[in-house]
C-alpha positions in Angstrom: -2.1 11.7 11.8 -2.0 9.5 8.7 -2.1 5.7 8.9 -1.5 2.6 6.9 -3.8 -0.4 6.9 -2.6 -3.4 8.9 0.7 -4.5 7.4 2.6 -7.8 7.8 5.6 -7.1 10.0 8.8 -8.8 8.7 12.2 -9.0 10.4 14.8 -8.0 7.8 18.3 -8.9 9.0 20.0 -6.8 6.3 18.6 -3.5 7.6 20.8 -1.4 9.8 19.7 -0.4 13.3 16.9 2.2 13.1 15.9 1.4 9.6 12.6 0.2 8.2 11.2 -0.2 4.7 7.8 0.0 3.3 6.4 -0.3 -0.3 5.8 3.2 -1.9 2.1 2.4 -2.2 1.9 2.0 1.6 4.2 5.1 2.0 1.7 7.1 0.0 -1.0 6.3 2.6 1.3 8.1 5.1 1.9 11.1 2.8 5.4 10.0 1.9 6.4 10.7 -1.6 10.3 10.5 -1.7 12.5 7.5 -1.2 13.7 8.2 2.4 12.6 10.0 5.6 14.4 10.6 8.9 11.8 10.3 11.6 11.5 10.1 15.4 10.0 6.9 16.7 7.2 7.2 19.3 9.7 6.0 22.0 12.0 8.8 21.1 14.6 7.1 19.1 15.7 8.2 15.6 14.9 6.0 12.6 15.1 6.1 8.8 12.1 5.0 6.6 12.9 3.8 3.1 10.3 3.5 0.4 11.4 0.5 -1.7 9.7 -1.2 -4.6 11.5 -4.3 -3.5 9.6 -4.4 -0.2 6.5 -6.5 -0.7 3.2 -4.6 -0.8 1.3 -4.7 2.5 4.4 -5.3 4.5 6.7 -3.3 6.8 10.3 -4.6 7.0 11.9 -3.8 10.4 15.5 -4.0 11.5 16.1 -6.9 14.0 16.4 -4.6 17.0 13.2 -2.8 16.3 11.4 -6.0 15.5 12.5 -7.5 18.9 11.6 -4.3 20.8 8.1 -4.4 19.3 7.6 -7.9 20.6 8.1 -9.8 17.3 4.6 -8.8 15.9 3.0 -10.6 13.1 1.3 -7.4 11.9 1.6 -3.7 12.5 -0.1 -0.4 11.7 2.3 2.5 10.9 1.2 6.1 11.7 3.0 9.3 10.7 2.4 12.9 11.6 5.1 14.5 9.4 8.0 14.0 11.9 7.0 11.3 14.4 6.4 7.7 13.4 4.3 5.3 15.5 4.4 1.5 14.9 1.5 -0.2 16.6 1.9 -4.0 16.8 -1.2 -6.0 16.0 
């Protein structure tokens, strides 16, 4: 399973439910090369990961519902196995 370094977790109110964004450099650490991925979150819910140059490097932008569900973390590590995404609050 591939993993990012510890990223700042940001609540992004403009994201739709189930969406999250990371910078392409951080996506590269996960083996992601295209602009979007449909994934399953560890808790079983569907999500869509977007790789955006507008997302600050070293950050993961989370939709408000996901940010709340994770406990409003200041930081997170994102792990990806090719279909399942795990977001570990730090």
